[in-house]
matplotlib code that plots the C-alpha trace (Angstrom):
import matplotlib.pyplot as plt

x = [-18.3, -14.7, -13.4, -11.8, -8.6, -9.8, -11.1, -8.1, -6.0, -8.1, -8.4, -4.5, -4.5, -6.9, -5.5, -4.5, -6.3, -10.1, -12.1, -14.6, -17.1, -16.9, -18.0, -18.1, -16.5, -12.6, -10.5, -8.1, -4.2, -2.9, -4.8, -4.2, -0.3, 0.0, -2.3, -0.9, 1.5, 0.5, 2.1, 0.0, -3.5, -3.0, -2.1, -4.8, -7.4, -5.6, -6.5, -9.4, -11.8, -14.7, -14.9, -13.5, -13.0, -11.5, -12.4, -11.1, -13.8, -12.9, -9.8, -11.7, -13.4, -10.2, -7.7, -9.9, -8.1, -4.8, -6.6, -4.7, -1.6, -1.3, -4.0, -1.0, 1.1, -0.9, -1.4, 1.9, 4.4, 3.9, 5.0, 8.1, 8.7, 8.7, 5.0, 3.1, 2.4, -1.1, -0.8, 0.6, -2.5, -4.9, -3.1, -2.6, -6.0, -7.0, -3.7, -4.7, -8.4, -6.2, -3.7, -6.1, -8.5, -5.2, -4.3, -8.3, -7.9, -10.1, -10.5, -11.2, -10.9, -13.3, -13.1, -15.8, -18.5, -16.4, -13.1, -14.5, -16.2, -13.1, -12.3, -9.6, -9.9, -8.8, -6.7, -5.0, -4.9, -3.4, -0.6, 0.0, 0.5, 2.5, 5.4, 5.0, 4.9, 9.1, 10.1, 6.9, 8.2, 12.1, 10.3, 8.4, 11.8, 13.9, 10.6, 10.1, 8.2, 10.5, 10.2, 6.7, 5.4, 6.6, 3.9, 1.1, -1.1, 0.1, 2.7, 0.3, -1.3, 1.9, 2.6, -0.8, -0.5, 3.3, 2.1, -1.4, 1.4, 3.4, -0.1, -0.6, 2.7, 2.3, -1.4, 0.5, 1.6, 5.4, 8.4, 10.1, 7.9, 6.5, 9.5, 11.1, 7.2, 6.0, 9.4, 8.8, 5.0, 5.8, 8.3, 5.3, 3.0, 5.0, 5.8, 1.9, 1.6, 4.3, 4.4, 8.2, 9.1, 12.5, 10.8, 8.6, 12.2, 13.4, 10.4, 10.8, 14.2, 12.9, 10.1, 12.3, 14.7, 11.3, 10.6, 13.8, 13.7, 10.6, 11.5, 14.1, 12.6, 9.4, 12.2, 14.1, 10.5, 9.4, 12.8, 12.7, 8.9, 10.1, 12.4, 10.2, 7.9, 11.2, 12.0, 8.5, 8.4, 11.0, 9.8]
y = [-41.7, -41.8, -44.7, -44.5, -44.7, -41.0, -39.9, -40.3, -38.6, -35.3, -35.0, -35.2, -32.1, -29.9, -30.7, -27.2, -25.6, -24.3, -26.9, -26.4, -27.2, -28.1, -25.8, -23.1, -20.1, -19.8, -21.4, -17.9, -17.8, -19.5, -22.7, -23.0, -23.7, -26.8, -29.3, -33.3, -34.3, -34.7, -37.9, -39.2, -37.9, -39.1, -42.4, -42.4, -42.2, -45.4, -47.6, -46.1, -49.4, -47.8, -46.9, -48.5, -45.8, -42.8, -39.4, -36.0, -34.7, -36.8, -35.0, -31.5, -32.8, -34.7, -32.0, -28.9, -25.6, -27.5, -29.2, -25.8, -26.8, -30.7, -31.1, -29.4, -31.2, -34.3, -33.5, -31.5, -34.1, -37.3, -34.3, -33.9, -37.4, -38.7, -38.7, -39.9, -37.4, -35.7, -36.3, -33.3, -31.4, -33.7, -33.0, -29.3, -28.2, -28.8, -26.9, -24.1, -23.8, -24.3, -21.9, -19.4, -19.8, -19.1, -15.9, -14.6, -15.3, -18.0, -19.8, -23.3, -24.7, -25.8, -27.8, -28.5, -31.9, -33.3, -33.4, -33.3, -37.1, -39.1, -41.7, -44.6, -47.9, -47.4, -50.2, -48.7, -45.6, -47.0, -48.4, -45.2, -43.4, -46.1, -45.7, -42.3, -42.3, -42.5, -39.3, -37.5, -38.0, -37.2, -33.8, -33.2, -33.4, -31.1, -28.2, -26.2, -23.0, -20.1, -16.6, -17.3, -14.0, -15.3, -17.5, -15.2, -12.6, -10.6, -12.9, -16.0, -14.5, -13.7, -18.0, -18.6, -16.3, -17.9, -21.4, -20.1, -19.5, -22.7, -25.0, -23.4, -24.8, -28.0, -27.7, -26.8, -29.6, -28.4, -30.4, -30.5, -28.2, -30.0, -31.3, -28.0, -26.3, -29.6, -29.3, -25.5, -26.2, -29.1, -26.3, -23.7, -26.4, -27.7, -23.9, -23.5, -26.7, -26.3, -21.9, -22.6, -19.5, -20.8, -23.5, -20.6, -19.0, -21.8, -22.1, -18.8, -19.6, -22.6, -21.1, -19.0, -21.6, -23.3, -19.8, -19.7, -23.6, -23.5, -19.8, -21.1, -24.6, -22.2, -19.8, -23.1, -24.3, -20.9, -20.4, -24.2, -23.8, -20.2, -22.3, -25.2, -22.4, -20.5, -23.7, -24.5, -21.5, -21.6, -24.9]
z = [59.6, 60.1, 61.5, 65.4, 64.0, 62.6, 64.9, 67.4, 65.0, 64.9, 68.2, 68.4, 65.2, 67.3, 70.8, 70.5, 68.3, 68.4, 66.5, 63.6, 61.3, 57.7, 55.7, 59.1, 59.7, 58.6, 61.8, 63.6, 62.4, 65.0, 64.3, 60.8, 60.6, 62.4, 63.8, 63.2, 60.6, 56.8, 57.0, 59.7, 58.2, 55.2, 56.8, 59.1, 55.9, 54.2, 57.0, 57.5, 57.2, 57.5, 53.8, 50.4, 48.7, 48.9, 46.9, 46.7, 48.3, 51.5, 51.6, 51.4, 54.8, 56.6, 55.7, 56.5, 56.8, 55.4, 52.1, 50.2, 50.4, 50.8, 47.4, 46.0, 47.0, 45.9, 42.6, 41.9, 43.7, 40.5, 37.3, 39.6, 38.0, 34.4, 33.4, 29.7, 27.1, 28.7, 32.0, 33.0, 31.9, 34.1, 36.8, 36.0, 35.5, 39.5, 40.4, 38.5, 40.1, 43.8, 43.2, 41.7, 44.6, 47.4, 44.9, 45.4, 49.3, 49.1, 52.7, 51.7, 48.8, 45.8, 42.6, 40.3, 41.1, 38.1, 40.1, 43.3, 42.9, 41.4, 44.0, 44.0, 46.2, 49.9, 49.2, 46.2, 47.6, 51.0, 49.0, 47.1, 50.6, 52.2, 48.9, 49.5, 53.6, 53.9, 51.4, 53.1, 56.3, 55.3, 54.1, 57.5, 59.5, 57.4, 57.8, 60.3, 60.8, 59.9, 58.0, 58.4, 57.3, 53.6, 53.9, 54.9, 53.6, 51.3, 50.6, 50.4, 48.0, 46.0, 46.3, 45.0, 41.7, 41.0, 41.2, 39.1, 36.8, 37.4, 36.6, 33.6, 32.3, 33.5, 31.6, 28.7, 26.0, 26.6, 26.6, 29.5, 30.9, 34.0, 36.1, 37.5, 37.7, 39.5, 42.0, 42.6, 43.7, 45.7, 47.8, 48.0, 49.0, 52.0, 52.8, 53.3, 55.2, 57.8, 57.5, 56.5, 54.7, 53.7, 51.5, 49.9, 49.1, 47.8, 45.7, 43.6, 43.1, 41.5, 40.1, 38.3, 36.5, 35.9, 33.8, 32.1, 30.8, 29.8, 28.2, 26.5, 25.1, 23.6, 22.1, 20.1, 19.4, 18.0, 15.9, 14.5, 13.4, 11.6, 9.9, 8.5, 7.7, 5.6, 4.0, 2.9, 1.4, -0.7, -1.9]

ax = plt.figure().add_subplot(projection="3d")
ax.plot(x, y, z, "-o")
ax.set_aspect("equal")
plt.show()
């Protein structure tokens, strides 16, 4: 059961849109772009004392039609920072599923049960949200609905395809291959959340830069491998 705080937030979120049940029909396009701010929704979940733990499946439920953008942001944002080896692969796997579903025009996100049931304590979730909220609020102030056609079909599917390729890069153990792809996915996630086409355009630019850098790293690794093999054979 949701707490009273979350119920109040949900009412505010759906004040100007038609309400629907999780697992029901797709909401109308006019209801998809905006509800409550993501920062408010996540803080409502974090302060919901009726739950001891918060799972990815819980976020599916409370975020409803905004789950694609929100979950992509949640999984992509840590990749912008330096991470221990192998962490980007763990975060990249859910992104592959989510981006593929956007590309295929799925209306509601799905993750394997093993991923969807992953959870953390509500207090730990609240601590993370508390630290992230100032940055999220700043981003929300910069975003607004503009060039919205760039975030709707068929461009929405194009965003999904680009994010899918970037998520694959994140999943692979490529040196320096997580920061810019992670940033690009964050920009695309914000674009979908706020129907901000300018954020999508900036995301494309960052995605191109990340592809160039990743290709340069792979090329350098390939040349180094060839050099080592030739020297080994020469011995």
